[in-house]
PDB file of N, CA, C and O in Angstrom, chain B, residues numbered from 101:
ATOM      1  N   ILE B 101       3.062  -7.669  -0.693  1.00  0.00           N
ATOM      2  CA  ILE B 101       3.406  -6.661  -1.695  1.00  0.00           C
ATOM      3  C   ILE B 101       4.233  -7.308  -2.811  1.00  0.00           C
ATOM      4  O   ILE B 101       5.185  -8.037  -2.532  1.00  0.00           O
ATOM      5  N   LEU B 102       3.882  -7.050  -4.039  1.00  0.00           N
ATOM      6  CA  LEU B 102       4.601  -7.654  -5.157  1.00  0.00           C
ATOM      7  C   LEU B 102       5.652  -6.704  -5.708  1.00  0.00           C
ATOM      8  O   LEU B 102       5.450  -5.491  -5.759  1.00  0.00           O
ATOM      9  N   GLU B 103       6.782  -7.279  -6.120  1.00  0.00           N
ATOM     10  CA  GLU B 103       7.840  -6.460  -6.703  1.00  0.00           C
ATOM     11  C   GLU B 103       7.765  -6.573  -8.216  1.00  0.00           C
ATOM     12  O   GLU B 103       7.957  -7.657  -8.768  1.00  0.00           O
ATOM     13  N   LEU B 104       7.489  -5.467  -8.889  1.00  0.00           N
ATOM     14  CA  LEU B 104       7.364  -5.491 -10.341  1.00  0.00           C
ATOM     15  C   LEU B 104       8.608  -4.889 -10.981  1.00  0.00           C
ATOM     16  O   LEU B 104       8.980  -3.753 -10.688  1.00  0.00           O
ATOM     17  N   ASP B 105       9.246  -5.655 -11.854  1.00  0.00           N
ATOM     18  CA  ASP B 105      10.434  -5.179 -12.570  1.00  0.00           C
ATOM     19  C   ASP B 105      11.505  -4.704 -11.598  1.00  0.00           C
ATOM     20  O   ASP B 105      12.298  -3.823 -11.931  1.00  0.00           O
ATOM     21  N   GLY B 106      11.533  -5.280 -10.401  1.00  0.00           N
ATOM     22  CA  GLY B 106      12.543  -4.903  -9.423  1.00  0.00           C
ATOM     23  C   GLY B 106      12.285  -3.539  -8.812  1.00  0.00           C
ATOM     24  O   GLY B 106      13.082  -3.048  -8.013  1.00  0.00           O
ATOM     25  N   ARG B 107      11.174  -2.928  -9.187  1.00  0.00           N
ATOM     26  CA  ARG B 107      10.858  -1.609  -8.631  1.00  0.00           C
ATOM     27  C   ARG B 107      10.206  -1.759  -7.266  1.00  0.00           C
ATOM     28  O   ARG B 107       9.731  -2.839  -6.917  1.00  0.00           O
ATOM     29  N   GLN B 108      10.181  -0.687  -6.499  1.00  0.00           N
ATOM     30  CA  GLN B 108       9.521  -0.739  -5.199  1.00  0.00           C
ATOM     31  C   GLN B 108       8.548   0.418  -5.025  1.00  0.00           C
ATOM     32  O   GLN B 108       8.845   1.375  -4.310  1.00  0.00           O
ATOM     33  N   PRO B 109       7.388   0.341  -5.674  1.00  0.00           N
ATOM     34  CA  PRO B 109       6.343   1.341  -5.468  1.00  0.00           C
ATOM     35  C   PRO B 109       5.580   0.992  -4.201  1.00  0.00           C
ATOM     36  O   PRO B 109       4.406   1.330  -4.049  1.00  0.00           O
ATOM     37  N   ALA B 110       6.272   0.307  -3.294  1.00  0.00           N
ATOM     38  CA  ALA B 110       5.636  -0.209  -2.083  1.00  0.00           C
ATOM     39  C   ALA B 110       5.091   0.920  -1.217  1.00  0.00           C
ATOM     40  O   ALA B 110       4.053   0.769  -0.572  1.00  0.00           O
ATOM     41  N   ASP B 111       5.794   2.056  -1.202  1.00  0.00           N
ATOM     42  CA  ASP B 111       5.374   3.167  -0.346  1.00  0.00           C
ATOM     43  C   ASP B 111       3.955   3.613  -0.682  1.00  0.00           C
ATOM     44  O   ASP B 111       3.119   3.778   0.207  1.00  0.00           O
ATOM     45  N   GLU B 112       3.692   3.807  -1.972  1.00  0.00           N
ATOM     46  CA  GLU B 112       2.355   4.254  -2.376  1.00  0.00           C
ATOM     47  C   GLU B 112       1.325   3.190  -2.045  1.00  0.00           C
ATOM     48  O   GLU B 112       0.233   3.497  -1.567  1.00  0.00           O
ATOM     49  N   ILE B 113       1.679   1.930  -2.303  1.00  0.00           N
ATOM     50  CA  ILE B 113       0.754   0.831  -2.029  1.00  0.00           C
ATOM     51  C   ILE B 113       0.480   0.744  -0.534  1.00  0.00           C
ATOM     52  O   ILE B 113      -0.666   0.574  -0.118  1.00  0.00           O
ATOM     53  N   LEU B 114       1.529   0.861   0.272  1.00  0.00           N
ATOM     54  CA  LEU B 114       1.376   0.764   1.723  1.00  0.00           C
ATOM     55  C   LEU B 114       0.489   1.884   2.243  1.00  0.00           C
ATOM     56  O   LEU B 114      -0.409   1.645   3.050  1.00  0.00           O
ATOM     57  N   GLN B 115       0.736   3.100   1.785  1.00  0.00           N
ATOM     58  CA  GLN B 115      -0.060   4.227   2.272  1.00  0.00           C
ATOM     59  C   GLN B 115      -1.513   4.078   1.856  1.00  0.00           C
ATOM     60  O   GLN B 115      -2.418   4.382   2.634  1.00  0.00           O
ATOM     61  N   ALA B 116      -1.741   3.615   0.639  1.00  0.00           N
ATOM     62  CA  ALA B 116      -3.111   3.406   0.170  1.00  0.00           C
ATOM     63  C   ALA B 116      -3.784   2.333   1.014  1.00  0.00           C
ATOM     64  O   ALA B 116      -4.951   2.459   1.385  1.00  0.00           O
ATOM     65  N   SER B 117      -3.032   1.272   1.312  1.00  0.00           N
ATOM     66  CA  SER B 117      -3.580   0.180   2.122  1.00  0.00           C
ATOM     67  C   SER B 117      -3.891   0.675   3.528  1.00  0.00           C
ATOM     68  O   SER B 117      -4.938   0.352   4.090  1.00  0.00           O
ATOM     69  N   LEU B 118      -2.980   1.457   4.092  1.00  0.00           N
ATOM     70  CA  LEU B 118      -3.187   1.975   5.440  1.00  0.00           C
ATOM     71  C   LEU B 118      -4.422   2.869   5.484  1.00  0.00           C
ATOM     72  O   LEU B 118      -5.206   2.809   6.431  1.00  0.00           O
ATOM     73  N   ARG B 119      -4.589   3.690   4.468  1.00  0.00           N
ATOM     74  CA  ARG B 119      -5.769   4.564   4.415  1.00  0.00           C
ATOM     75  C   ARG B 119      -7.031   3.727   4.346  1.00  0.00           C
ATOM     76  O   ARG B 119      -8.022   4.037   5.007  1.00  0.00           O
ATOM     77  N   ALA B 120      -7.001   2.669   3.551  1.00  0.00           N
ATOM     78  CA  ALA B 120      -8.163   1.794   3.413  1.00  0.00           C
ATOM     79  C   ALA B 120      -8.466   1.123   4.745  1.00  0.00           C
ATOM     80  O   ALA B 120      -9.625   1.004   5.143  1.00  0.00           O
ATOM     81  N   ILE B 121      -7.409   0.686   5.432  1.00  0.00           N
ATOM     82  CA  ILE B 121      -7.586   0.018   6.726  1.00  0.00           C
ATOM     83  C   ILE B 121      -8.171   0.989   7.747  1.00  0.00           C
ATOM     84  O   ILE B 121      -9.123   0.657   8.453  1.00  0.00           O
ATOM     85  N   HIS B 122      -7.601   2.183   7.822  1.00  0.00           N
ATOM     86  CA  HIS B 122      -8.101   3.178   8.778  1.00  0.00           C
ATOM     87  C   HIS B 122      -9.551   3.527   8.471  1.00  0.00           C
ATOM     88  O   HIS B 122     -10.363   3.695   9.381  1.00  0.00           O
ATOM     89  N   ALA B 123      -9.870   3.635   7.192  1.00  0.00           N
ATOM     90  CA  ALA B 123     -11.235   3.955   6.787  1.00  0.00           C
ATOM     91  C   ALA B 123     -12.175   2.831   7.209  1.00  0.00           C
ATOM     92  O   ALA B 123     -13.301   3.082   7.639  1.00  0.00           O
ATOM     93  N   ALA B 124     -11.711   1.607   7.087  1.00  0.00           N
ATOM     94  CA  ALA B 124     -12.542   0.455   7.442  1.00  0.00           C
ATOM     95  C   ALA B 124     -12.736   0.388   8.954  1.00  0.00           C
ATOM     96  O   ALA B 124     -13.806   0.015   9.436  1.00  0.00           O
ATOM     97  N   LEU B 125     -11.689   0.753   9.695  1.00  0.00           N
ATOM     98  CA  LEU B 125     -11.769   0.675  11.155  1.00  0.00           C
ATOM     99  C   LEU B 125     -12.609   1.810  11.723  1.00  0.00           C
ATOM    100  O   LEU B 125     -13.274   1.640  12.745  1.00  0.00           O
ATOM    101  N   SER B 126     -12.583   2.956  11.071  1.00  0.00           N
ATOM    102  CA  SER B 126     -13.303   4.119  11.578  1.00  0.00           C
ATOM    103  C   SER B 126     -14.807   3.879  11.605  1.00  0.00           C
ATOM    104  O   SER B 126     -15.566   4.762  12.007  1.00  0.00           O
TER     105      SER B 126
END
């Protein structure tokens, strides 16, 4: 996960990634 301008939009990125992973596994 990259930190842009010291911000942490990591939550949205993580949830999107998790959804993609679950979709791929399903």
